All heavy atoms as an XYZ file, in Angstrom:
832
protein
N      32.578    165.460    130.587
C      33.909    165.194    130.135
C      33.857    164.083    129.051
O      33.153    163.069    129.212
C      34.854    164.762    131.277
C      36.248    164.748    130.897
O      36.657    165.435    129.988
O      36.968    163.979    131.538
N      34.562    164.288    127.976
C      34.436    163.372    126.838
C      35.041    162.002    127.089
O      34.504    160.960    126.576
C      35.096    163.973    125.590
O      36.474    164.129    125.853
N      36.024    161.924    127.921
C      36.612    160.539    128.234
C      35.672    159.701    129.016
O      35.539    158.506    128.799
C      37.929    160.726    128.976
O      37.716    161.439    130.203
C      38.975    161.292    128.135
N      34.917    160.289    129.960
C      33.941    159.566    130.743
C      32.813    159.112    129.846
O      32.306    158.020    129.980
C      33.452    160.403    131.915
C      34.462    160.601    132.979
C      34.788    161.911    133.375
C      35.170    159.535    133.569
C      35.698    162.109    134.362
C      36.097    159.730    134.487
C      36.411    161.032    134.889
N      32.402    159.971    128.900
C      31.329    159.620    127.971
C      31.759    158.450    127.117
O      30.971    157.514    126.864
C      31.046    160.819    127.085
C      29.851    160.625    126.129
C      28.562    160.532    126.880
O      28.423    161.099    127.991
O      27.662    159.860    126.356
N      33.010    158.452    126.689
C      33.523    157.359    125.886
C      33.579    156.041    126.700
O      33.203    155.010    126.236
C      34.900    157.692    125.410
C      35.612    156.649    124.546
C      35.117    156.336    123.261
C      36.559    155.763    125.095
C      35.655    155.383    122.482
C      37.108    154.771    124.354
C      36.655    154.578    123.043
N      34.026    156.137    127.968
C      34.031    154.953    128.822
C      32.621    154.410    129.026
O      32.493    153.219    129.028
C      34.661    155.294    130.160
C      36.154    155.478    130.120
C      36.928    154.194    129.863
O      36.432    153.110    130.342
O      37.886    154.203    129.194
N      31.706    155.285    129.119
C      30.326    154.814    129.367
C      29.798    154.037    128.125
O      29.071    153.056    128.207
C      29.459    155.984    129.674
C      28.337    155.593    130.587
C      27.490    156.784    131.128
N      28.187    158.023    131.300
C      27.710    159.191    130.915
N      26.485    159.242    130.392
N      28.352    160.323    131.118
N      30.181    154.501    126.930
C      29.639    153.910    125.704
C      30.531    152.752    125.205
O      30.131    152.068    124.294
C      29.628    154.932    124.561
C      28.568    156.008    124.720
C      28.448    156.867    123.545
N      29.743    157.579    123.331
C      30.175    157.921    122.149
N      29.513    157.632    121.071
N      31.306    158.509    122.030
N      31.647    152.509    125.822
C      32.648    151.521    125.322
C      32.047    150.080    125.206
O      32.256    149.463    124.231
C      33.861    151.572    126.142
C      34.935    150.729    125.544
C      36.216    150.814    126.374
N      36.004    150.160    127.641
C      36.909    149.942    128.524
N      38.130    150.380    128.294
N      36.690    149.381    129.663
N      31.392    149.701    126.199
C      30.944    148.312    126.271
C      29.530    148.092    125.713
O      29.006    146.953    125.701
C      30.992    147.786    127.695
C      32.436    147.702    128.195
O      33.309    147.401    127.407
N      32.668    148.036    129.404
N      28.930    149.078    125.198
C      27.598    148.930    124.594
C      27.719    148.468    123.184
O      28.592    148.896    122.423
C      26.893    150.283    124.578
C      26.408    150.746    125.918
C      25.428    151.883    125.724
N      25.353    152.643    127.004
C      25.092    153.876    127.030
N      24.910    154.605    125.950
N      25.035    154.439    128.221
N      26.859    147.535    122.782
C      26.956    147.076    121.358
C      26.426    148.207    120.457
O      25.476    148.903    120.706
C      25.951    145.852    121.354
C      25.108    145.996    122.522
C      25.879    146.844    123.505
N      27.113    148.394    119.302
C      26.750    149.428    118.372
C      25.822    148.808    117.323
O      25.937    147.570    117.033
C      27.982    149.992    117.675
C      28.881    150.855    118.582
C      28.215    152.201    118.855
O      27.544    152.722    117.923
O      28.345    152.678    119.943
N      25.019    149.643    116.710
C      24.165    149.170    115.567
C      25.076    149.034    114.360
O      26.042    149.767    114.217
C      23.102    150.242    115.295
C      21.727    149.828    115.720
C      20.765    150.629    114.949
C      19.924    151.500    115.819
N      18.969    152.242    115.089
N      24.791    148.045    113.532
C      25.577    147.813    112.337
C      25.391    148.951    111.387
O      24.227    149.331    111.112
C      25.231    146.472    111.683
C      25.971    146.284    110.399
C      27.303    145.909    110.376
C      25.322    146.462    109.182
C      27.930    145.742    109.185
C      25.943    146.261    107.946
C      27.299    145.910    107.975
O      27.933    145.745    106.812
N      26.443    149.518    110.942
C      26.371    150.632    109.968
C      27.477    150.384    108.924
O      28.676    150.263    109.310
C      26.597    151.937    110.666
C      26.396    153.109    109.700
O      26.297    152.923    108.488
N      26.291    154.278    110.266
N      27.123    150.224    107.717
C      28.069    149.812    106.651
C      29.212    150.859    106.561
O      30.398    150.509    106.421
C      27.338    149.668    105.308
C      28.295    149.277    104.221
C      27.592    149.240    102.917
N      26.693    148.030    102.919
C      25.962    147.678    101.893
N      25.979    148.363    100.784
N      25.185    146.641    101.941
N      28.849    152.121    106.577
C      29.851    153.193    106.485
C      30.832    153.151    107.618
O      32.055    153.265    107.415
C      29.192    154.580    106.378
C      30.183    155.679    106.279
C      28.221    154.655    105.164
N      30.331    152.960    108.771
C      31.232    152.912    109.959
C      32.143    151.740    109.858
O      33.346    151.833    110.208
C      30.386    152.785    111.276
O      29.424    153.885    111.327
C      31.262    152.838    112.459
N      31.673    150.555    109.422
C      32.528    149.346    109.306
C      33.605    149.663    108.246
O      34.744    149.288    108.430
C      31.655    148.183    108.957
C      32.572    146.990    108.596
C      30.783    147.824    110.123
N      33.242    150.229    107.166
C      34.232    150.529    106.108
C      35.277    151.455    106.591
O      36.507    151.258    106.358
C      33.524    151.099    104.843
C      32.737    150.111    104.083
C      32.032    150.740    102.901
O      31.906    151.949    102.825
N      31.485    149.905    102.031
N      34.883    152.499    107.316
C      35.878    153.466    107.854
C      36.742    152.776    108.881
O      37.987    153.051    108.949
C      35.125    154.633    108.491
C      34.569    155.604    107.508
C      33.921    156.832    108.232
C      33.347    157.732    107.241
N      32.688    158.918    107.906
N      36.176    151.853    109.625
C      37.021    151.206    110.680
C      38.030    150.291    110.033
O      39.229    150.209    110.456
C      36.135    150.355    111.559
O      35.181    151.140    112.274
N      37.625    149.560    108.963
C      38.556    148.666    108.237
C      39.703    149.542    107.585
O      40.897    149.162    107.618
C      37.815    147.848    107.219
C      38.773    147.121    106.287
C      36.898    146.877    107.911
N      39.332    150.670    106.978
C      40.319    151.477    106.375
C      41.275    152.047    107.453
O      42.459    152.146    107.195
C      39.659    152.690    105.627
C      38.977    152.293    104.323
C      38.276    153.416    103.712
O      38.134    154.478    104.273
N      37.702    153.144    102.489
N      40.739    152.447    108.563
C      41.621    152.966    109.683
C      42.544    151.857    110.185
O      43.704    152.118    110.437
C      40.727    153.467    110.827
N      42.031    150.602    110.251
C      42.883    149.504    110.642
C      44.061    149.273    109.710
O      45.209    149.078    110.102
C      42.095    148.233    110.865
C      41.240    148.256    112.100
S      40.488    146.627    112.514
C      39.277    146.471    111.250
N      43.778    149.383    108.405
C      44.827    149.235    107.383
C      45.850    150.351    107.517
O      47.042    150.104    107.444
C      44.229    149.238    105.975
C      43.441    148.011    105.646
C      42.884    148.069    104.246
C      42.042    146.878    103.903
N      41.380    147.011    102.611
N      45.321    151.562    107.740
C      46.241    152.711    107.915
C      47.122    152.538    109.147
O      48.342    152.813    109.108
C      45.428    153.985    108.061
C      46.137    155.248    107.611
C      45.269    156.413    107.707
C      44.458    156.610    106.427
N      43.759    157.920    106.308
N      46.543    152.044    110.220
C      47.348    151.812    111.487
C      48.420    150.807    111.190
O      49.539    150.929    111.664
C      46.322    151.395    112.643
C      47.176    150.819    113.792
C      45.520    152.557    113.038
N      48.063    149.735    110.471
C      49.077    148.673    110.178
C      50.203    149.219    109.328
O      51.355    148.904    109.525
C      48.414    147.473    109.445
C      47.562    146.588    110.360
C      46.890    145.546    109.450
C      48.380    145.942    111.380
N      49.867    150.098    108.365
C      50.896    150.718    107.493
C      51.806    151.620    108.342
O      53.027    151.610    108.209
C      50.219    151.500    106.380
C      49.542    150.659    105.363
O      49.842    149.438    105.300
O      48.743    151.201    104.599
N      51.204    152.354    109.245
C      51.984    153.240    110.124
C      52.956    152.388    111.024
O      54.082    152.738    111.251
C      51.118    154.190    110.935
C      50.413    155.143    109.998
C      51.857    154.854    112.042
C      49.296    155.993    110.676
N      52.377    151.366    111.572
C      53.131    150.499    112.450
C      54.327    149.865    111.714
O      55.458    149.794    112.276
C      52.236    149.405    113.013
C      52.904    148.555    114.100
C      51.915    147.616    114.685
N      50.879    148.327    115.510
C      49.753    147.814    115.915
N      49.416    146.610    115.522
N      48.919    148.539    116.560
N      54.090    149.391    110.447
C      55.152    148.832    109.664
C      56.250    149.868    109.328
O      57.457    149.583    109.432
C      54.627    148.193    108.404
C      55.688    147.489    107.609
C      55.097    146.897    106.349
C      56.029    146.190    105.461
N      57.419    146.659    105.503
N      55.798    151.075    109.012
C      56.781    152.195    108.688
C      57.620    152.527    109.900
O      58.860    152.718    109.750
C      55.999    153.412    108.211
N      56.951    152.549    111.065
C      57.774    152.798    112.312
C      58.745    151.700    112.602
O      59.911    151.954    112.978
C      56.820    152.989    113.475
C      56.079    154.315    113.466
C      55.141    154.381    114.681
N      54.489    155.663    114.666
C      53.526    155.938    115.545
N      53.096    155.045    116.440
N      52.957    157.188    115.558
N      58.341    150.422    112.371
C      59.268    149.334    112.608
C      60.442    149.360    111.668
O      61.585    149.118    112.028
C      58.490    148.007    112.534
N      60.151    149.678    110.417
C      61.235    149.809    109.363
C      62.183    150.933    109.697
O      63.430    150.793    109.618
C      60.639    150.042    107.954
C      59.898    148.815    107.481
O      60.101    147.699    108.042
O      59.149    148.924    106.486
N      61.592    152.082    110.153
C      62.469    153.209    110.505
C      63.283    152.901    111.725
O      64.503    153.241    111.807
C      61.573    154.399    110.783
C      62.281    155.732    110.789
C      61.350    156.900    110.795
N      60.294    156.867    111.736
C      58.969    156.899    111.332
N      58.614    156.991    110.128
N      58.005    156.818    112.276
N      62.701    152.173    112.711
C      63.506    151.764    113.875
C      64.663    150.864    113.497
O      65.767    150.976    113.958
C      62.562    151.025    114.869
C      63.252    150.484    116.003
N      63.805    151.276    117.037
C      63.481    149.195    116.447
C      64.386    150.505    117.938
N      64.181    149.251    117.606
N      64.350    149.874    112.591
C      65.401    148.974    112.149
C      66.558    149.741    111.430
O      67.698    149.477    111.633
C      64.832    147.890    111.235
C      65.760    146.824    110.865
C      66.042    145.692    111.591
C      66.624    146.743    109.717
N      67.005    144.939    110.968
C      67.383    145.559    109.809
C      66.787    147.565    108.626
C      68.262    145.140    108.840
C      67.710    147.213    107.662
C      68.406    146.021    107.739
N      66.119    150.675    110.546
C      67.157    151.458    109.796
C      68.031    152.269    110.751
O      69.251    152.372    110.586
C      66.445    152.408    108.845
C      65.871    151.663    107.615
O      66.319    150.550    107.362
O      64.964    152.241    106.969
N      67.410    152.854    111.838
C      68.159    153.627    112.766
C      69.140    152.724    113.540
O      70.272    153.113    113.830
C      67.220    154.289    113.738
C      66.532    155.490    113.130
O      66.932    155.992    112.074
N      65.416    155.864    113.666
N      68.749    151.514    113.879
C      69.603    150.557    114.619
C      70.731    150.114    113.769
O      71.872    149.930    114.242
C      68.774    149.326    115.062
C      67.981    149.529    116.306
C      67.317    148.255    116.806
N      68.113    147.082    116.642
C      67.705    145.953    116.077
N      66.442    145.886    115.577
N      68.421    144.890    116.041
N      70.541    149.941    112.437
C      71.563    149.475    111.536
C      72.375    150.518    110.901
O      73.216    150.234    110.042
C      70.905    148.543    110.482
C      70.236    147.326    110.959
S      71.369    146.277    111.774
C      70.331    145.409    112.928
N      72.139    151.770    111.293
C      72.859    152.923    110.590
C      74.354    152.754    110.752
O      75.107    152.982    109.774
C      72.387    154.201    111.201
N      74.892    152.482    111.887
C      76.365    152.425    112.060
C      76.925    151.055    111.835
O      78.148    150.845    111.991
N      76.136    150.036    111.520
C      76.580    148.696    111.386
C      77.568    148.565    110.230
O      78.587    147.838    110.329
C      75.412    147.771    111.149
C      75.835    146.287    111.122
C      74.656    145.397    111.283
C      74.948    143.940    111.149
N      76.244    143.480    111.467
N      77.356    149.174    109.127
C      78.273    149.052    107.987
C      79.691    149.539    108.280
O      80.664    148.954    107.974
C      77.740    149.793    106.732
C      78.545    149.543    105.519
C      77.879    150.055    104.324
C      78.656    149.721    103.035
N      78.051    150.132    101.869
N      79.701    150.636    109.012
C      80.946    151.246    109.434
C      81.712    150.283    110.437
O      82.883    150.071    110.274
C      80.770    152.610    110.099
C      82.022    153.357    110.357
C      81.738    154.653    111.104
C      81.080    155.663    110.260
N      80.964    156.961    110.944
N      81.031    149.773    111.341
C      81.610    148.848    112.315
C      82.075    147.558    111.670
O      83.165    146.995    111.941
C      80.719    148.555    113.513
O      79.604    147.856    113.108
N      81.223    147.026    110.706
C      81.626    145.797    109.983
C      82.881    146.053    109.144
O      83.790    145.227    109.100
C      80.496    145.381    109.012
C      79.335    144.765    109.792
O      79.512    144.387    111.011
O      78.299    144.480    109.180
N      82.966    147.209    108.522
C      84.155    147.541    107.704
C      85.426    147.601    108.581
O      86.476    147.146    108.294
C      83.970    148.926    106.988
O      82.801    148.777    106.212
C      85.144    149.192    106.072
N      85.283    148.289    109.771
C      86.387    148.370    110.694
C      86.833    147.024    111.212
O      88.049    146.737    111.330
C      86.044    149.344    111.883
N      85.877    146.208    111.480
C      86.183    144.824    111.987
C      86.881    144.054    110.911
O      87.868    143.348    111.140
C      84.972    144.135    112.475
C      85.244    142.787    113.060
C      83.935    142.087    113.542
O      82.907    142.791    113.682
O      83.953    140.892    113.728
N      86.412    144.111    109.655
C      87.039    143.403    108.545
C      88.509    143.927    108.332
O      89.353    143.092    108.041
C      86.165    143.522    107.301
N      88.680    145.218    108.428
C      89.987    145.808    108.234
C      90.965    145.298    109.340
O      92.106    144.910    109.016
C      89.912    147.267    108.333
C      91.184    147.972    107.882
C      90.877    149.487    107.854
N      89.694    149.679    106.963
C      89.756    150.424    105.880
N      90.746    151.121    105.605
N      88.634    150.568    105.146
N      90.475    145.179    110.561
C      91.307    144.676    111.633
C      91.670    143.248    111.400
O      92.862    142.860    111.590
C      90.527    144.813    112.984
C      91.355    144.402    114.182
C      90.529    144.412    115.415
C      90.607    145.704    116.165
N      89.914    145.662    117.482
N      90.732    142.409    111.021
C      91.027    140.984    110.734
C      92.011    140.833    109.572
O      92.917    140.062    109.627
C      89.705    140.229    110.419
C      90.001    138.876    109.880
C      88.813    140.125    111.628
N      91.822    141.665    108.561
C      92.762    141.668    107.413
C      94.146    142.066    107.832
O      95.148    141.450    107.398
C      92.271    142.602    106.335
C      93.043    142.599    105.042
C      92.972    141.213    104.406
C      92.497    143.611    104.048
N      94.309    143.037    108.661
C      95.633    143.434    109.167
C      96.260    142.307    109.954
O      97.485    142.092    109.844
C      95.503    144.710    110.028
C      95.278    145.927    109.185
C      95.041    147.155    110.037
O      95.092    147.076    111.317
O      94.760    148.257    109.464
N      95.462    141.608    110.828
C      96.043    140.629    111.634
C      96.390    139.319    110.843
O      97.272    138.586    111.213
C      95.097    140.213    112.768
C      94.954    141.337    113.762
O      95.811    142.224    113.876
N      93.882    141.291    114.561
N      95.634    139.070    109.754
C      95.840    137.835    109.024
C      96.170    138.051    107.560
O      95.719    137.343    106.675
C      94.552    136.955    109.132
C      94.286    136.612    110.631
C      93.019    135.870    110.787
O      92.282    135.623    109.765
O      92.619    135.589    111.907
N      97.043    139.069    107.283
C      97.425    139.384    105.979
C      98.143    138.261    105.288
O      98.141    138.131    104.044
C      98.214    140.714    105.916
C      98.442    141.221    104.506
C      99.567    140.570    106.624
C      97.138    141.744    103.890
N      98.846    137.483    106.055
C      99.636    136.358    105.444
C      98.751    135.340    104.779
O      99.231    134.624    103.919
C     100.451    135.676    106.584
C      99.603    135.028    107.632
N      98.999    135.711    108.641
C      99.238    133.710    107.766
C      98.307    134.893    109.393
N      98.429    133.664    108.894
N      97.483    135.285    105.054
C      96.554    134.419    104.406
C      96.126    134.905    103.096
O      95.732    134.187    102.165
C      95.302    134.146    105.247
C      95.590    133.471    106.619
C      94.272    133.432    107.404
C      96.121    132.116    106.484
N      96.236    136.256    102.867
C      95.830    136.880    101.654
C      96.888    137.090    100.655
O      96.818    136.790     99.527
C      95.094    138.225    102.000
C      94.622    138.887    100.737
C      93.932    137.948    102.907
N      98.029    137.660    101.184
C      99.195    137.965    100.326
C     100.271    136.954    100.437
O     100.489    136.380    101.517
C      99.754    139.324    100.729
C      98.971    140.519    100.184
C      99.805    141.795    100.369
C      99.105    142.942     99.763
N      99.847    144.177     99.997
N     100.945    136.739     99.370
C     102.101    135.841     99.354
C     103.242    136.508    100.089
O     103.403    137.681    100.047
C     102.477    135.462     97.994
N     104.113    135.672    100.732
C     105.262    136.268    101.476
C     106.151    137.192    100.630
O     106.603    138.193    101.128
C     106.004    135.055    101.988
C     104.923    134.040    102.154
C     103.964    134.310    100.998
N     106.469    136.811     99.360
C     107.305    137.780     98.621
C     106.704    139.105     98.447
O     107.348    140.136     98.449
C     107.450    137.036     97.261
C     107.286    135.624     97.530
C     106.339    135.557     98.634
N     105.381    139.182     98.289
C     104.690    140.479     98.175
C     104.828    141.255     99.437
O     105.028    142.496     99.440
C     103.242    140.303     97.838
N     104.787    140.578    100.605
C     104.986    141.271    101.845
C     106.408    141.751    102.048
O     106.675    142.805    102.554
C     104.667    140.291    103.053
C     103.209    139.987    103.144
C     102.920    138.958    104.209
O     103.811    138.573    104.957
N     101.705    138.506    104.286
N     107.379    140.997    101.492
C     108.765    141.385    101.571
C     108.987    142.699    100.713
O     109.730    143.569    101.164
C     109.653    140.289    101.028
C     111.171    140.587    101.020
C     111.659    140.807    102.394
C     111.912    139.412    100.383
N     108.337    142.777     99.612
C     108.492    143.991     98.774
C     107.935    145.204     99.482
O     108.497    146.254     99.370
C     107.782    143.754     97.434
N     106.855    145.033    100.224
C     106.227    146.171    100.960
C     107.031    146.595    102.185
O     107.268    147.757    102.405
C     104.796    145.843    101.329
C     103.836    145.893    100.204
C     102.417    145.641    100.715
O     102.194    145.524    101.940
O     101.518    145.523     99.842
N     107.409    145.579    102.976
C     108.064    145.826    104.256
C     109.258    144.881    104.426
O     109.055    143.865    105.132
C     106.977    145.687    105.381
C     107.582    146.097    106.718
O     108.593    146.873    106.754
O     106.989    145.766    107.770
N     110.426    145.227    103.940
C     111.542    144.292    104.014
C     112.012    143.995    105.406
O     112.486    142.935    105.727
C     112.626    144.941    103.168
C     112.182    146.294    102.839
C     110.758    146.428    103.215
N     111.880    145.012    106.318
C     112.337    144.809    107.670
C     111.435    143.891    108.488
O     111.821    143.200    109.382
C     112.524    146.141    108.382
C     113.571    147.008    107.678
C     113.437    148.492    108.178
O     112.570    148.745    109.038
O     114.246    149.246    107.717
N     110.118    143.997    108.191
C     109.149    143.246    108.975
C     109.026    141.805    108.504
O     108.376    140.989    109.198
N     109.610    141.454    107.384
C     109.485    140.097    106.883
C     110.525    139.196    107.509
O     111.702    139.520    107.484
C     109.631    140.129    105.384
C     109.531    138.760    104.729
C     108.303    138.169    104.621
C     110.633    138.141    104.232
C     108.151    136.936    104.038
C     110.538    136.912    103.669
C     109.304    136.275    103.511
O     109.186    135.074    102.992
N     110.134    138.102    108.014
C     111.057    137.147    108.627
C     111.402    136.075    107.609
O     110.485    135.395    107.063
C     110.493    136.541    109.890
C     110.344    137.491    110.990
S     109.626    136.750    112.435
C     110.706    135.387    112.735
N     112.618    135.921    107.366
C     113.096    134.833    106.411
C     113.023    133.496    107.146
O     113.111    133.436    108.383
C     114.491    135.096    105.875
C     114.520    136.319    104.985
C     115.886    136.482    104.327
O     116.653    135.474    104.328
O     116.207    137.565    103.944
N     112.953    132.469    106.336
C     112.954    131.141    106.896
C     114.292    130.826    107.564
O     115.341    131.269    107.022
C     112.654    130.067    105.850
C     111.266    130.117    105.350
C     111.041    128.992    104.346
C     109.639    128.993    103.843
N     109.397    127.972    102.847
N     114.292    130.143    108.653
C     115.548    129.756    109.300
C     116.132    128.602    108.556
O     115.406    127.626    108.238
C     115.294    129.364    110.751
C     114.785    130.484    111.662
C     114.420    129.906    113.012
C     115.825    131.587    111.759
N     117.406    128.635    108.335
C     118.109    127.519    107.640
C     118.858    126.735    108.703
O     119.683    127.298    109.393
C     119.012    128.030    106.565
C     118.244    128.768    105.444
C     119.174    129.180    104.344
C     118.354    129.869    103.233
N     119.213    130.343    102.193
N     118.543    125.481    108.788
C     119.201    124.607    109.779
C     119.972    123.564    108.994
O     119.431    122.886    108.094
C     118.148    123.943    110.706
C     118.871    123.070    111.661
C     117.383    125.053    111.390
N     121.198    123.341    109.357
C     121.973    122.289    108.749
C     121.545    120.941    109.276
O     121.372    120.777    110.444
C     123.498    122.499    109.023
C     124.038    123.724    108.293
C     125.525    123.798    108.436
C     126.027    125.065    107.663
N     127.494    125.166    107.801
N     121.461    120.047    108.339
C     121.038    118.686    108.688
C     122.267    117.772    108.554
O     123.044    117.867    107.644
C     119.908    118.209    107.758
C     119.548    116.772    108.124
C     118.743    119.104    107.894
N     122.464    116.873    109.523
C     123.600    115.959    109.434
C     123.441    115.069    108.189
O     122.374    114.853    107.705
C     123.604    115.145    110.714
N     124.560    114.530    107.841
C     124.594    113.682    106.602
C     123.703    112.487    106.885
O     123.544    111.931    107.972
C     125.960    113.166    106.355
N     123.002    111.993    105.832
C     122.101    110.903    106.033
C     122.859    109.663    106.454
O     123.958    109.378    105.941
C     121.443    110.709    104.644
C     122.214    111.538    103.731
C     122.971    112.501    104.477
N     122.277    108.919    107.360
C     122.943    107.651    107.836
C     122.834    106.566    106.767
O     121.814    106.481    106.058
C     122.297    107.242    109.123
C     122.448    108.187    110.229
C     121.703    107.775    111.519
O     121.073    106.754    111.483
N     122.011    108.511    112.628
N     123.804    105.781    106.742
C     123.777    104.678    105.800
C     122.874    103.550    106.404
O     122.605    103.495    107.570
C     125.161    104.116    105.549
O     125.713    103.571    106.760
N     122.469    102.696    105.561
C     121.553    101.558    105.950
C     122.285    100.647    106.911
O     121.631    100.001    107.782
C     121.076    100.780    104.744
C     120.112    101.647    103.893
S     118.613    102.055    104.759
C     117.782    100.509    104.765
N     123.620    100.461    106.786
C     124.319     99.579    107.610
C     124.311    100.035    109.052
O     124.150     99.223    109.979
C     125.764     99.459    107.107
C     125.898     98.811    105.731
C     127.280     98.920    105.181
O     128.172     99.414    105.849
O     127.450     98.459    104.041
N     124.505    101.323    109.262
C     124.473    101.818    110.678
C     123.106    101.801    111.313
O     123.039    101.677    112.508
C     125.054    103.218    110.708
O     124.209    104.057    109.995
N     122.083    101.788    110.506
C     120.744    101.729    111.050
C     120.389    100.302    111.477
O     119.588    100.151    112.383
C     119.701    102.168    110.019
C     119.701    103.633    109.736
S     118.422    103.935    108.558
C     117.853    105.526    109.136
N     120.970     99.331    110.908
C     120.685     97.965    111.216
C     121.240     97.582    112.591
O     120.671     96.656    113.274
C     121.258     97.019    110.214
C     120.501     97.097    108.860
C     121.141     96.215    107.795
O     122.216     95.586    108.049
O     120.642     96.198    106.646
N     122.247     98.185    113.059
C     122.859     97.872    114.367
C     122.098     98.348    115.480
O     121.347     98.855    115.911
C     124.281     98.481    114.420
C     125.153     97.814    113.343
C     126.537     98.562    113.434
O     126.742     99.427    114.284
O     127.389     98.137    112.648
């Protein structure tokens, strides 16, 4: 069986062979390239729906906090019923300085 043969030879020191070393170094480079490509592909797959979710979240924040972006008159022009006018409260006449001293 080839796996047992490989296991038997695994821990034996090999004779130095320039061609074998060059092929091993090239194979290691290729393995690193493949590993990097797989990691990049994994990251791309994970981030595939992120832009859509970010856009949806930004839209929701914008809808909730539109008053920070648009001026109130612009909101009134778009939706006159939804716009709340400022409450007007009557203020009593200012007190004179004489009544304050007492």
